[in-house]
Biopython code that builds the backbone (N, CA, C, O; Angstrom):
import numpy as np
from Bio.PDB.StructureBuilder import StructureBuilder

atoms = [
    (1, "MET", "N", (49.355, 19.286, 2.153)),
    (1, "MET", "CA", (50.311, 18.503, 2.803)),
    (1, "MET", "C", (50.343, 17.022, 2.347)),
    (1, "MET", "O", (51.348, 16.312, 2.334)),
    (2, "ILE", "N", (49.144, 16.681, 1.992)),
    (2, "ILE", "CA", (49.269, 15.450, 1.400)),
    (2, "ILE", "C", (49.541, 15.432, -0.034)),
    (2, "ILE", "O", (49.924, 14.391, -0.568)),
    (3, "LEU", "N", (49.394, 16.361, -0.604)),
    (3, "LEU", "CA", (49.861, 16.483, -2.057)),
    (3, "LEU", "C", (51.491, 16.446, -1.778)),
    (3, "LEU", "O", (52.065, 15.429, -2.166)),
    (4, "VAL", "N", (52.054, 17.177, -1.322)),
    (4, "VAL", "CA", (53.654, 17.113, -1.107)),
    (4, "VAL", "C", (54.141, 15.680, -0.789)),
    (4, "VAL", "O", (54.973, 15.020, -1.411)),
    (5, "SER", "N", (53.325, 15.289, 0.497)),
    (5, "SER", "CA", (54.220, 13.909, 0.653)),
    (5, "SER", "C", (53.635, 12.725, -0.326)),
    (5, "SER", "O", (54.091, 11.598, -0.132)),
    (6, "ALA", "N", (52.757, 12.883, -1.260)),
    (6, "ALA", "CA", (52.304, 11.788, -2.461)),
    (6, "ALA", "C", (53.558, 12.462, -3.538)),
    (6, "ALA", "O", (54.019, 11.609, -4.298)),
    (7, "THR", "N", (53.937, 13.354, -3.635)),
    (7, "THR", "CA", (54.837, 13.565, -4.482)),
    (7, "THR", "C", (56.237, 13.296, -4.184)),
    (7, "THR", "O", (57.033, 12.991, -5.072)),
    (8, "ILE", "N", (56.540, 13.395, -3.019)),
    (8, "ILE", "CA", (57.802, 12.688, -2.368)),
    (8, "ILE", "C", (57.818, 11.167, -2.580)),
    (8, "ILE", "O", (58.667, 10.484, -3.153)),
    (9, "ALA", "N", (56.776, 10.834, -2.034)),
    (9, "ALA", "CA", (56.768, 9.205, -2.131)),
    (9, "ALA", "C", (56.904, 8.671, -3.504)),
    (9, "ALA", "O", (57.430, 7.567, -3.651)),
    (10, "ILE", "N", (56.506, 9.308, -4.467)),
    (10, "ILE", "CA", (56.627, 8.946, -6.065)),
    (10, "ILE", "C", (58.003, 9.421, -6.493)),
    (10, "ILE", "O", (58.554, 8.941, -7.483)),
    (11, "ALA", "N", (58.515, 10.295, -5.800)),
    (11, "ALA", "CA", (59.866, 10.933, -6.429)),
    (11, "ALA", "C", (61.162, 10.149, -5.938)),
    (11, "ALA", "O", (62.175, 9.885, -6.587)),
    (12, "LEU", "N", (60.906, 9.900, -4.842)),
    (12, "LEU", "CA", (62.197, 9.129, -3.935)),
    (12, "LEU", "C", (62.698, 7.703, -4.661)),
    (12, "LEU", "O", (63.917, 7.529, -4.681)),
    (13, "PRO", "N", (61.995, 6.850, -5.155)),
    (13, "PRO", "CA", (62.060, 5.730, -5.973)),
    (13, "PRO", "C", (62.798, 6.005, -7.144)),
    (13, "PRO", "O", (63.622, 5.189, -7.558)),
    (14, "ALA", "N", (62.550, 7.231, -7.803)),
    (14, "ALA", "CA", (62.897, 7.581, -8.980)),
    (14, "ALA", "C", (64.184, 8.066, -9.150)),
    (14, "ALA", "O", (64.850, 7.980, -10.182)),
    (15, "PHE", "N", (64.676, 8.835, -7.576)),
    (15, "PHE", "CA", (65.898, 9.289, -7.640)),
    (15, "PHE", "C", (66.864, 8.429, -7.284)),
    (15, "PHE", "O", (68.027, 8.531, -7.676)),
    (16, "LYS", "N", (66.331, 7.297, -6.322)),
    (16, "LYS", "CA", (67.341, 6.049, -6.359)),
    (16, "LYS", "C", (67.499, 5.496, -7.486)),
    (16, "LYS", "O", (68.690, 5.252, -7.681)),
    (17, "ALA", "N", (66.806, 5.175, -8.352)),
    (17, "ALA", "CA", (66.846, 4.667, -9.554)),
    (17, "ALA", "C", (67.987, 5.348, -10.372)),
    (17, "ALA", "O", (68.975, 4.776, -10.833)),
    (18, "ILE", "N", (67.661, 6.733, -10.475)),
    (18, "ILE", "CA", (68.412, 7.367, -11.274)),
    (18, "ILE", "C", (70.127, 7.351, -10.643)),
    (18, "ILE", "O", (71.042, 7.407, -11.464)),
    (19, "GLY", "N", (70.424, 7.273, -9.199)),
    (19, "GLY", "CA", (71.454, 7.051, -8.444)),
    (19, "GLY", "C", (72.170, 5.745, -8.811)),
    (19, "GLY", "O", (73.379, 5.616, -9.006)),
    (20, "LEU", "N", (71.357, 4.933, -8.864)),
    (20, "LEU", "CA", (71.833, 3.536, -9.283)),
    (20, "LEU", "C", (72.453, 3.508, -10.965)),
    (20, "LEU", "O", (73.565, 3.052, -11.232)),
    (21, "GLN", "N", (71.599, 4.026, -11.899)),
    (21, "GLN", "CA", (72.360, 4.185, -13.027)),
    (21, "GLN", "C", (73.488, 5.218, -13.311)),
    (21, "GLN", "O", (74.373, 5.013, -14.141)),
    (22, "ARG", "N", (73.400, 6.184, -12.663)),
    (22, "ARG", "CA", (74.695, 6.769, -12.513)),
    (22, "ARG", "C", (75.603, 6.227, -11.870)),
    (22, "ARG", "O", (76.721, 6.575, -12.252)),
    (23, "LYS", "N", (75.584, 5.407, -10.924)),
    (23, "LYS", "CA", (76.775, 4.576, -10.523)),
    (23, "LYS", "C", (77.255, 3.441, -11.592)),
    (23, "LYS", "O", (78.445, 3.202, -11.793)),
    (24, "ALA", "N", (76.308, 2.848, -12.177)),
    (24, "ALA", "CA", (76.944, 1.876, -13.250)),
    (24, "ALA", "C", (77.450, 2.425, -14.170)),
    (24, "ALA", "O", (78.453, 1.905, -14.657)),
    (25, "VAL", "N", (76.886, 3.777, -14.776)),
    (25, "VAL", "CA", (77.628, 4.579, -15.880)),
    (25, "VAL", "C", (79.441, 4.947, -15.431)),
    (25, "VAL", "O", (80.524, 4.834, -16.004)),
    (26, "ASP", "N", (78.996, 5.388, -14.202)),
    (26, "ASP", "CA", (80.419, 5.666, -13.474)),
    (26, "ASP", "C", (81.743, 4.524, -13.237)),
    (26, "ASP", "O", (82.946, 4.768, -13.140)),
    (27, "GLU", "N", (81.023, 3.207, -13.189)),
    (27, "GLU", "CA", (81.852, 2.184, -13.125)),
    (27, "GLU", "C", (82.243, 1.787, -14.270)),
    (27, "GLU", "O", (83.405, 1.385, -14.333)),
    (28, "ARG", "N", (81.527, 1.777, -15.334)),
    (28, "ARG", "CA", (81.879, 1.369, -16.686)),
    (28, "ARG", "C", (82.890, 2.210, -17.096)),
    (28, "ARG", "O", (83.966, 1.749, -17.477)),
    (29, "PHE", "N", (82.620, 3.626, -17.052)),
    (29, "PHE", "CA", (83.678, 4.586, -17.356)),
    (29, "PHE", "C", (84.995, 4.440, -17.060)),
    (29, "PHE", "O", (85.935, 4.542, -17.849)),
    (30, "GLN", "N", (85.043, 4.149, -15.661)),
    (30, "GLN", "CA", (86.420, 3.695, -14.973)),
    (30, "GLN", "C", (86.879, 2.682, -15.292)),
    (30, "GLN", "O", (88.098, 2.716, -15.460)),
    (31, "VAL", "N", (86.154, 1.284, -15.535)),
    (31, "VAL", "CA", (86.696, 0.570, -16.397)),
    (31, "VAL", "C", (87.319, 0.466, -17.688)),
    (31, "VAL", "O", (88.403, -0.065, -17.927)),
    (32, "THR", "N", (86.510, 1.039, -18.522)),
    (32, "THR", "CA", (86.988, 1.641, -19.820)),
    (32, "THR", "C", (88.079, 2.336, -19.952)),
    (32, "THR", "O", (88.905, 2.188, -20.853)),
    (33, "THR", "N", (88.137, 3.279, -18.883)),
    (33, "THR", "CA", (89.724, 4.205, -18.918)),
    (33, "THR", "C", (90.763, 3.168, -18.657)),
    (33, "THR", "O", (91.791, 3.006, -19.315)),
    (34, "ALA", "N", (90.257, 2.280, -17.308)),
    (34, "ALA", "CA", (91.627, 1.623, -16.869)),
    (34, "ALA", "C", (92.013, 0.678, -18.058)),
    (34, "ALA", "O", (93.201, 0.585, -18.367)),
    (35, "LEU", "N", (91.190, 0.072, -18.642)),
    (35, "LEU", "CA", (91.574, -0.909, -20.197)),
    (35, "LEU", "C", (92.333, -0.048, -20.917)),
    (35, "LEU", "O", (93.444, -0.445, -21.271)),
    (36, "GLY", "N", (91.941, 1.167, -21.245)),
    (36, "GLY", "CA", (92.811, 2.103, -22.218)),
    (36, "GLY", "C", (94.045, 2.236, -21.954)),
    (36, "GLY", "O", (94.926, 2.081, -22.799)),
    (37, "ASN", "N", (94.312, 2.632, -20.387)),
    (37, "ASN", "CA", (95.454, 2.912, -19.833)),
    (37, "ASN", "C", (96.237, 1.651, -20.104)),
    (37, "ASN", "O", (97.274, 1.640, -20.767)),
    (38, "LEU", "N", (95.705, 0.632, -19.576)),
    (38, "LEU", "CA", (96.537, -0.911, -19.552)),
    (38, "LEU", "C", (97.167, -1.132, -20.936)),
    (38, "LEU", "O", (98.358, -1.319, -21.185)),
    (39, "ALA", "N", (96.072, -1.071, -21.834)),
    (39, "ALA", "CA", (96.632, -1.241, -23.276)),
    (39, "ALA", "C", (97.833, -0.543, -23.507)),
    (39, "ALA", "O", (98.870, -1.086, -23.887)),
    (40, "GLU", "N", (97.678, 0.808, -23.251)),
    (40, "GLU", "CA", (98.923, 1.623, -23.688)),
    (40, "GLU", "C", (100.218, 0.883, -23.073)),
    (40, "GLU", "O", (101.212, 0.597, -23.741)),
    (41, "ARG", "N", (100.040, 0.592, -21.565)),
    (41, "ARG", "CA", (100.965, -0.025, -20.741)),
    (41, "ARG", "C", (101.790, -1.239, -21.472)),
    (41, "ARG", "O", (102.999, -1.348, -21.676)),
    (42, "ILE", "N", (100.780, -2.050, -21.769)),
    (42, "ILE", "CA", (101.247, -3.325, -22.564)),
    (42, "ILE", "C", (102.050, -3.134, -23.855)),
    (42, "ILE", "O", (103.092, -3.723, -24.144)),
    (43, "SER", "N", (101.376, -2.179, -24.615)),
    (43, "SER", "CA", (102.085, -2.124, -25.875)),
    (43, "SER", "C", (103.327, -1.410, -25.870)),
    (43, "SER", "O", (104.117, -1.475, -26.811)),
    (44, "ALA", "N", (103.554, -0.609, -24.651)),
    (44, "ALA", "CA", (105.101, 0.277, -24.428)),
    (44, "ALA", "C", (105.665, -0.760, -23.992)),
    (44, "ALA", "O", (106.741, -0.920, -24.567)),
    (45, "ASP", "N", (105.398, -1.715, -23.081)),
    (45, "ASP", "CA", (106.462, -2.641, -22.369)),
    (45, "ASP", "C", (106.725, -3.765, -23.199)),
    (45, "ASP", "O", (107.811, -4.283, -22.938)),
    (46, "ASN", "N", (106.115, -4.285, -24.070)),
    (46, "ASN", "CA", (106.208, -5.480, -24.710)),
    (46, "ASN", "C", (106.407, -5.257, -26.299)),
    (46, "ASN", "O", (106.034, -4.203, -26.814)),
    (47, "THR", "N", (106.976, -6.226, -27.013)),
    (47, "THR", "CA", (107.183, -6.165, -28.447)),
    (47, "THR", "C", (106.687, -7.743, -28.890)),
    (47, "THR", "O", (106.470, -8.509, -27.950)),
    (48, "TRP", "N", (106.515, -8.219, -30.166)),
    (48, "TRP", "CA", (106.188, -9.415, -30.692)),
    (48, "TRP", "C", (106.846, -10.441, -29.859)),
    (48, "TRP", "O", (106.181, -11.359, -29.379)),
    (49, "GLN", "N", (108.253, -10.326, -29.640)),
    (49, "GLN", "CA", (109.137, -11.518, -29.069)),
    (49, "GLN", "C", (108.747, -11.609, -27.320)),
    (49, "GLN", "O", (108.692, -12.664, -26.688)),
    (50, "THR", "N", (108.555, -10.524, -26.876)),
    (50, "THR", "CA", (108.572, -10.540, -25.411)),
    (50, "THR", "C", (107.037, -10.607, -24.838)),
    (50, "THR", "O", (106.775, -10.525, -23.638)),
    (51, "LEU", "N", (106.279, -10.732, -25.645)),
    (51, "LEU", "CA", (104.802, -10.901, -25.300)),
    (51, "LEU", "C", (104.646, -12.367, -25.057)),
    (51, "LEU", "O", (104.825, -13.232, -25.914)),
    (52, "SER", "N", (104.223, -12.613, -23.555)),
    (52, "SER", "CA", (103.804, -13.838, -23.437)),
    (52, "SER", "C", (102.880, -13.906, -22.012)),
    (52, "SER", "O", (103.004, -13.173, -21.030)),
    (53, "GLN", "N", (101.945, -14.982, -22.203)),
    (53, "GLN", "CA", (100.781, -15.274, -21.180)),
    (53, "GLN", "C", (101.172, -15.012, -19.758)),
    (53, "GLN", "O", (100.478, -14.269, -19.064)),
    (54, "GLU", "N", (102.402, -15.669, -19.227)),
    (54, "GLU", "CA", (103.230, -15.224, -18.128)),
    (54, "GLU", "C", (103.203, -14.069, -17.836)),
    (54, "GLU", "O", (102.605, -13.645, -16.847)),
    (55, "GLY", "N", (103.861, -13.345, -18.663)),
    (55, "GLY", "CA", (103.968, -11.930, -18.419)),
    (55, "GLY", "C", (102.577, -11.192, -18.490)),
    (55, "GLY", "O", (102.769, -9.997, -18.265)),
    (56, "LEU", "N", (101.481, -11.417, -18.680)),
    (56, "LEU", "CA", (100.716, -10.576, -18.529)),
    (56, "LEU", "C", (99.841, -10.859, -17.174)),
    (56, "LEU", "O", (98.953, -10.123, -16.743)),
    (57, "LYS", "N", (100.211, -11.872, -16.699)),
    (57, "LYS", "CA", (99.410, -12.010, -15.188)),
    (57, "LYS", "C", (99.818, -10.719, -14.307)),
    (57, "LYS", "O", (99.040, -10.275, -13.462)),
    (58, "LYS", "N", (100.949, -10.203, -14.525)),
    (58, "LYS", "CA", (101.413, -8.984, -13.578)),
    (58, "LYS", "C", (100.372, -7.867, -13.654)),
    (58, "LYS", "O", (100.125, -7.176, -12.666)),
    (59, "TYR", "N", (99.731, -7.682, -14.890)),
    (59, "TYR", "CA", (99.040, -6.642, -15.203)),
    (59, "TYR", "C", (97.702, -6.938, -14.878)),
    (59, "TYR", "O", (96.858, -6.045, -14.811)),
    (60, "GLN", "N", (97.414, -8.273, -14.646)),
    (60, "GLN", "CA", (95.920, -8.796, -14.307)),
    (60, "GLN", "C", (95.822, -8.543, -12.777)),
    (60, "GLN", "O", (94.772, -8.203, -12.231)),
    (61, "THR", "N", (96.990, -8.737, -12.136)),
    (61, "THR", "CA", (96.760, -8.068, -10.585)),
    (61, "THR", "C", (96.967, -6.742, -10.312)),
    (61, "THR", "O", (96.340, -6.198, -9.403)),
    (62, "ALA", "N", (97.689, -6.209, -10.914)),
    (62, "ALA", "CA", (97.498, -4.676, -10.934)),
    (62, "ALA", "C", (96.128, -3.927, -11.194)),
    (62, "ALA", "O", (95.645, -2.960, -10.605)),
    (63, "LEU", "N", (95.709, -4.585, -12.132)),
    (63, "LEU", "CA", (94.261, -3.909, -13.074)),
    (63, "LEU", "C", (93.141, -4.289, -11.371)),
    (63, "LEU", "O", (92.432, -3.409, -10.886)),
    (64, "ILE", "N", (93.214, -5.271, -10.950)),
    (64, "ILE", "CA", (92.199, -5.784, -9.999)),
    (64, "ILE", "C", (92.304, -4.960, -8.855)),
    (64, "ILE", "O", (91.276, -4.640, -8.258)),
    (65, "ASP", "N", (93.825, -4.432, -8.331)),
    (65, "ASP", "CA", (93.897, -3.640, -7.275)),
    (65, "ASP", "C", (93.286, -2.174, -7.729)),
    (65, "ASP", "O", (92.555, -1.478, -7.025)),
    (66, "GLN", "N", (93.698, -1.892, -8.921)),
    (66, "GLN", "CA", (93.450, -0.163, -9.323)),
    (66, "GLN", "C", (91.730, 0.053, -9.094)),
    (66, "GLN", "O", (91.187, 1.055, -8.627)),
    (67, "LEU", "N", (91.063, -1.224, -9.581)),
    (67, "LEU", "CA", (90.062, -0.890, -10.054)),
    (67, "LEU", "C", (89.024, -0.600, -8.735)),
    (67, "LEU", "O", (88.279, 0.380, -8.703)),
    (68, "GLY", "N", (89.097, -1.554, -7.719)),
    (68, "GLY", "CA", (88.268, -1.338, -6.405)),
    (68, "GLY", "C", (86.608, -1.806, -6.862)),
    (68, "GLY", "O", (85.708, -1.203, -6.277)),
    (69, "LEU", "N", (86.297, -2.657, -7.688)),
    (69, "LEU", "CA", (84.789, -2.774, -7.758)),
    (69, "LEU", "C", (84.425, -4.234, -6.985)),
    (69, "LEU", "O", (85.237, -5.084, -6.620)),
    (70, "LYS", "N", (83.423, -4.253, -6.893)),
    (70, "LYS", "CA", (82.788, -5.409, -6.281)),
    (70, "LYS", "C", (83.121, -6.809, -6.950)),
    (70, "LYS", "O", (82.594, -6.950, -8.053)),
    (71, "ASP", "N", (83.896, -7.874, -6.500)),
    (71, "ASP", "CA", (84.055, -9.127, -7.389)),
    (71, "ASP", "C", (84.349, -9.072, -8.416)),
    (71, "ASP", "O", (83.595, -9.616, -9.222)),
    (72, "PRO", "N", (85.682, -8.344, -8.968)),
    (72, "PRO", "CA", (85.961, -8.337, -10.343)),
    (72, "PRO", "C", (86.540, -9.463, -10.929)),
    (72, "PRO", "O", (87.364, -10.178, -10.359)),
    (73, "LYS", "N", (86.161, -9.609, -11.943)),
    (73, "LYS", "CA", (86.609, -10.883, -12.598)),
    (73, "LYS", "C", (87.618, -10.201, -13.841)),
    (73, "LYS", "O", (87.242, -9.367, -14.665)),
    (74, "VAL", "N", (88.788, -10.707, -13.751)),
    (74, "VAL", "CA", (89.637, -9.731, -14.799)),
    (74, "VAL", "C", (90.320, -11.077, -15.866)),
    (74, "VAL", "O", (90.768, -12.017, -15.210)),
    (75, "GLU", "N", (90.411, -11.204, -17.234)),
    (75, "GLU", "CA", (90.995, -12.328, -17.926)),
    (75, "GLU", "C", (91.695, -11.577, -18.943)),
    (75, "GLU", "O", (91.205, -10.790, -19.752)),
    (76, "LEU", "N", (93.029, -11.955, -18.787)),
    (76, "LEU", "CA", (93.825, -11.318, -20.077)),
    (76, "LEU", "C", (94.464, -12.760, -20.725)),
    (76, "LEU", "O", (95.066, -13.601, -20.057)),
    (77, "GLU", "N", (94.245, -12.828, -21.887)),
    (77, "GLU", "CA", (94.355, -13.896, -22.549)),
    (77, "GLU", "C", (95.422, -13.692, -23.832)),
    (77, "GLU", "O", (95.188, -12.750, -24.589)),
    (78, "LEU", "N", (96.344, -14.370, -24.042)),
    (78, "LEU", "CA", (97.017, -14.291, -25.243)),
    (78, "LEU", "C", (96.999, -15.180, -26.293)),
    (78, "LEU", "O", (97.414, -16.332, -26.167)),
    (79, "VAL", "N", (96.363, -14.553, -27.751)),
    (79, "VAL", "CA", (95.898, -15.573, -28.708)),
    (79, "VAL", "C", (96.900, -15.505, -29.677)),
    (79, "VAL", "O", (97.481, -14.432, -29.834)),
    (80, "GLU", "N", (97.217, -16.546, -30.399)),
    (80, "GLU", "CA", (98.215, -16.443, -31.508)),
    (80, "GLU", "C", (97.316, -16.967, -32.804)),
    (80, "GLU", "O", (96.648, -17.997, -32.891)),
    (81, "ASN", "N", (97.524, -15.907, -33.786)),
    (81, "ASN", "CA", (97.016, -16.598, -34.890)),
    (81, "ASN", "C", (97.952, -16.774, -36.272)),
    (81, "ASN", "O", (98.809, -15.985, -36.670)),
    (82, "GLU", "N", (97.620, -17.789, -36.766)),
    (82, "GLU", "CA", (98.304, -18.191, -38.245)),
    (82, "GLU", "C", (97.753, -17.830, -39.182)),
    (82, "GLU", "O", (96.532, -17.988, -39.165)),
    (83, "GLY", "N", (98.319, -17.246, -40.305)),
    (83, "GLY", "CA", (97.735, -16.948, -41.633)),
    (83, "GLY", "C", (98.875, -16.080, -42.302)),
    (83, "GLY", "O", (100.053, -15.885, -42.004)),
    (84, "PRO", "N", (98.030, -15.621, -43.358)),
    (84, "PRO", "CA", (99.072, -14.690, -44.002)),
    (84, "PRO", "C", (99.375, -13.410, -43.112)),
    (84, "PRO", "O", (100.366, -12.748, -43.418)),
    (85, "ALA", "N", (98.729, -13.079, -42.219)),
    (85, "ALA", "CA", (99.299, -12.173, -41.313)),
    (85, "ALA", "C", (99.245, -12.630, -39.919)),
    (85, "ALA", "O", (98.291, -12.653, -39.142)),
    (86, "VAL", "N", (100.463, -12.989, -39.766)),
    (86, "VAL", "CA", (100.680, -13.715, -38.355)),
    (86, "VAL", "C", (100.630, -12.608, -37.320)),
    (86, "VAL", "O", (101.304, -11.580, -37.391)),
    (87, "ASN", "N", (99.721, -12.923, -36.291)),
    (87, "ASN", "CA", (99.582, -11.699, -35.299)),
    (87, "ASN", "C", (99.394, -12.277, -33.918)),
    (87, "ASN", "O", (99.083, -13.462, -33.804)),
    (88, "ARG", "N", (99.553, -11.564, -32.943)),
    (88, "ARG", "CA", (99.080, -11.967, -31.588)),
    (88, "ARG", "C", (98.148, -10.887, -31.125)),
    (88, "ARG", "O", (98.213, -9.674, -31.324)),
    (89, "GLN", "N", (97.270, -11.594, -30.466)),
    (89, "GLN", "CA", (96.049, -10.643, -29.564)),
    (89, "GLN", "C", (96.126, -10.708, -28.280)),
    (89, "GLN", "O", (96.004, -11.821, -27.769)),
    (90, "VAL", "N", (96.303, -9.767, -27.595)),
    (90, "VAL", "CA", (95.866, -9.753, -26.107)),
    (90, "VAL", "C", (94.434, -9.522, -25.700)),
    (90, "VAL", "O", (94.121, -8.333, -25.754)),
    (91, "ARG", "N", (93.611, -10.232, -25.361)),
    (91, "ARG", "CA", (92.152, -10.025, -25.190)),
    (91, "ARG", "C", (92.184, -9.896, -23.657)),
    (91, "ARG", "O", (92.635, -10.681, -22.822)),
    (92, "ILE", "N", (91.555, -8.636, -23.498)),
    (92, "ILE", "CA", (91.406, -8.270, -21.834)),
    (92, "ILE", "C", (89.602, -8.049, -21.777)),
    (92, "ILE", "O", (88.798, -7.454, -22.495)),
    (93, "LYS", "N", (89.505, -8.834, -20.580)),
    (93, "LYS", "CA", (87.949, -8.856, -20.427)),
    (93, "LYS", "C", (87.497, -8.384, -18.921)),
    (93, "LYS", "O", (88.115, -9.033, -18.077)),
    (94, "VAL", "N", (86.723, -7.573, -18.440)),
    (94, "VAL", "CA", (86.616, -7.078, -17.080)),
    (94, "VAL", "C", (85.044, -7.170, -16.906)),
    (94, "VAL", "O", (84.185, -6.615, -17.591)),
    (95, "SER", "N", (84.870, -8.078, -15.730)),
    (95, "SER", "CA", (83.371, -7.744, -15.537)),
    (95, "SER", "C", (83.227, -7.763, -13.522)),
    (95, "SER", "O", (84.109, -8.048, -12.711)),
    (96, "TRP", "N", (82.004, -7.410, -13.309)),
    (96, "TRP", "CA", (82.293, -6.969, -11.736)),
    (96, "TRP", "C", (80.599, -7.079, -11.386)),
    (96, "TRP", "O", (79.685, -6.971, -12.204)),
    (97, "LYS", "N", (80.499, -7.304, -10.050)),
    (97, "LYS", "CA", (79.096, -7.499, -9.742)),
    (97, "LYS", "C", (78.409, -5.752, -9.345)),
    (97, "LYS", "O", (78.917, -4.710, -8.930)),
    (98, "ASN", "N", (77.231, -6.119, -9.685)),
    (98, "ASN", "CA", (76.520, -4.566, -9.470)),
    (98, "ASN", "C", (75.835, -4.529, -7.943)),
    (98, "ASN", "O", (76.034, -5.402, -7.098)),
    (99, "THR", "N", (75.076, -3.471, -7.773)),
    (99, "THR", "CA", (74.378, -3.416, -6.490)),
    (99, "THR", "C", (73.301, -4.439, -6.034)),
    (99, "THR", "O", (72.916, -4.667, -4.887)),
    (100, "TYR", "N", (72.913, -4.992, -7.191)),
    (100, "TYR", "CA", (71.908, -6.161, -6.941)),
    (100, "TYR", "C", (72.832, -7.675, -6.869)),
    (100, "TYR", "O", (72.276, -8.773, -6.833)),
    (101, "ASP", "N", (74.033, -7.522, -6.859)),
    (101, "ASP", "CA", (75.171, -8.976, -6.837)),
    (101, "ASP", "C", (74.724, -9.783, -8.258)),
    (101, "ASP", "O", (74.867, -10.999, -8.385)),
    (102, "ASP", "N", (74.234, -9.021, -9.163)),
    (102, "ASP", "CA", (74.560, -9.750, -10.390)),
    (102, "ASP", "C", (75.702, -9.041, -11.233)),
    (102, "ASP", "O", (75.975, -7.844, -11.146)),
    (103, "TYR", "N", (76.433, -10.111, -12.198)),
    (103, "TYR", "CA", (77.505, -9.479, -12.851)),
    (103, "TYR", "C", (77.095, -8.818, -14.119)),
    (103, "TYR", "O", (76.223, -9.332, -14.821)),
    (104, "VAL", "N", (77.745, -7.581, -14.482)),
    (104, "VAL", "CA", (77.407, -7.004, -15.194)),
    (104, "VAL", "C", (78.005, -7.498, -16.902)),
    (104, "VAL", "O", (78.760, -8.456, -17.064)),
    (105, "ASP", "N", (77.577, -6.784, -17.841)),
    (105, "ASP", "CA", (78.161, -7.125, -19.224)),
    (105, "ASP", "C", (79.479, -6.957, -19.398)),
    (105, "ASP", "O", (79.805, -5.775, -19.287)),
    (106, "PRO", "N", (80.338, -7.675, -19.622)),
    (106, "PRO", "CA", (81.648, -7.314, -19.419)),
    (106, "PRO", "C", (82.092, -6.244, -20.362)),
    (106, "PRO", "O", (81.389, -5.967, -21.333)),
    (107, "VAL", "N", (83.635, -5.400, -20.047)),
    (107, "VAL", "CA", (83.909, -4.762, -20.850)),
    (107, "VAL", "C", (85.090, -5.247, -21.527)),
    (107, "VAL", "O", (85.976, -5.682, -20.793)),
    (108, "MET", "N", (85.305, -5.263, -22.882)),
    (108, "MET", "CA", (86.356, -6.140, -23.701)),
    (108, "MET", "C", (86.997, -5.054, -24.198)),
    (108, "MET", "O", (86.499, -3.957, -24.450)),
    (109, "LEU", "N", (88.486, -5.518, -24.371)),
    (109, "LEU", "CA", (89.402, -4.826, -25.338)),
    (109, "LEU", "C", (90.372, -6.027, -26.043)),
    (109, "LEU", "O", (90.627, -7.120, -25.538)),
    (110, "THR", "N", (90.752, -5.611, -27.105)),
    (110, "THR", "CA", (91.719, -6.432, -27.951)),
    (110, "THR", "C", (92.939, -5.701, -28.364)),
    (110, "THR", "O", (92.717, -4.642, -28.952)),
    (111, "LEU", "N", (94.284, -6.059, -28.170)),
    (111, "LEU", "CA", (95.346, -5.571, -28.363)),
    (111, "LEU", "C", (95.737, -6.441, -29.777)),
    (111, "LEU", "O", (95.408, -7.624, -29.857)),
    (112, "TRP", "N", (96.405, -5.818, -30.792)),
    (112, "TRP", "CA", (96.910, -6.505, -31.767)),
    (112, "TRP", "C", (98.281, -6.297, -31.933)),
    (112, "TRP", "O", (98.753, -5.164, -32.036)),
    (113, "PHE", "N", (99.036, -7.450, -31.970)),
    (113, "PHE", "CA", (100.629, -7.208, -32.180)),
    (113, "PHE", "C", (100.859, -8.046, -33.499)),
    (113, "PHE", "O", (100.393, -9.184, -33.557)),
    (114, "TYR", "N", (101.653, -7.449, -34.694)),
    (114, "TYR", "CA", (101.821, -8.129, -35.715)),
    (114, "TYR", "C", (103.437, -8.402, -35.718)),
    (114, "TYR", "O", (104.274, -7.731, -35.114)),
    (115, "GLN", "N", (103.627, -9.317, -36.378)),
    (115, "GLN", "CA", (105.032, -9.751, -36.648)),
    (115, "GLN", "C", (105.526, -9.102, -37.948)),
    (115, "GLN", "O", (104.981, -9.282, -39.037)),
    (116, "MET", "N", (106.690, -8.270, -37.725)),
    (116, "MET", "CA", (107.117, -7.464, -38.831)),
    (116, "MET", "C", (107.934, -8.264, -39.678)),
    (116, "MET", "O", (108.597, -9.219, -39.273)),
    (117, "SER", "N", (107.879, -7.842, -40.936)),
    (117, "SER", "CA", (108.896, -8.925, -42.007)),
    (117, "SER", "C", (110.150, -8.086, -41.689)),
    (117, "SER", "O", (110.156, -6.920, -41.293)),
    (118, "PRO", "N", (111.163, -8.845, -41.918)),
    (118, "PRO", "CA", (112.631, -8.772, -41.713)),
    (118, "PRO", "C", (113.026, -7.368, -42.155)),
    (118, "PRO", "O", (113.757, -6.626, -41.500)),
    (119, "VAL", "N", (112.361, -7.020, -43.561)),
    (119, "VAL", "CA", (112.568, -5.812, -44.523)),
    (119, "VAL", "C", (112.036, -4.666, -43.447)),
    (119, "VAL", "O", (112.705, -3.638, -43.336)),
    (120, "HIS", "N", (111.132, -4.799, -42.850)),
    (120, "HIS", "CA", (110.459, -3.545, -42.091)),
    (120, "HIS", "C", (110.932, -3.545, -40.586)),
    (120, "HIS", "O", (110.444, -2.655, -39.889)),
    (121, "GLU", "N", (111.760, -4.364, -40.024)),
    (121, "GLU", "CA", (112.086, -4.430, -38.536)),
    (121, "GLU", "C", (113.146, -3.266, -38.435)),
    (121, "GLU", "O", (113.947, -2.943, -39.312)),
    (122, "LYS", "N", (112.981, -2.684, -37.144)),
    (122, "LYS", "CA", (114.077, -1.655, -36.933)),
    (122, "LYS", "C", (115.519, -2.369, -36.638)),
    (122, "LYS", "O", (115.599, -3.433, -36.023)),
    (123, "VAL", "N", (116.522, -1.737, -37.092)),
    (123, "VAL", "CA", (117.943, -2.473, -36.843)),
    (123, "VAL", "C", (118.522, -1.366, -35.622)),
    (123, "VAL", "O", (119.628, -1.537, -35.108)),
]
sb = StructureBuilder()
sb.init_structure("model")
sb.init_model(0)
sb.init_chain("A")
sb.init_seg("    ")
for serial, (resi, resn, name, xyz) in enumerate(atoms, 1):
    if name == "N":
        sb.init_residue(resn, " ", resi, " ")
    sb.init_atom(name, np.array(xyz, "f"), 0.0, 1.0, " ", f" {name:<3s}", serial, name[0])
structure = sb.get_structure()
């Protein structure tokens, strides 16, 4: 009886740790999947000309509602880069609090939009 009690006393904290790790992996998978879906939606809804920081705000609110995580922080930023290949980037960054009320390392995704030259644009 003592041996069984000692074994259970040792195993219970290990099972709790495994459960917390599984929850963390599940949350990260959920966010990664949601960001992939959001990236597809942004790409389908926008072109080089229609992409704006104001337009990204509607996606931010929808993503926060969809995730259902503890105190999520969602950042959607539009960055324009000049140079030989003019492009716009949509940077998406999501972080949330874990079981211990610490913010986890963020999940980040970057979408690239390139301006097509007049020769390549669709008519």
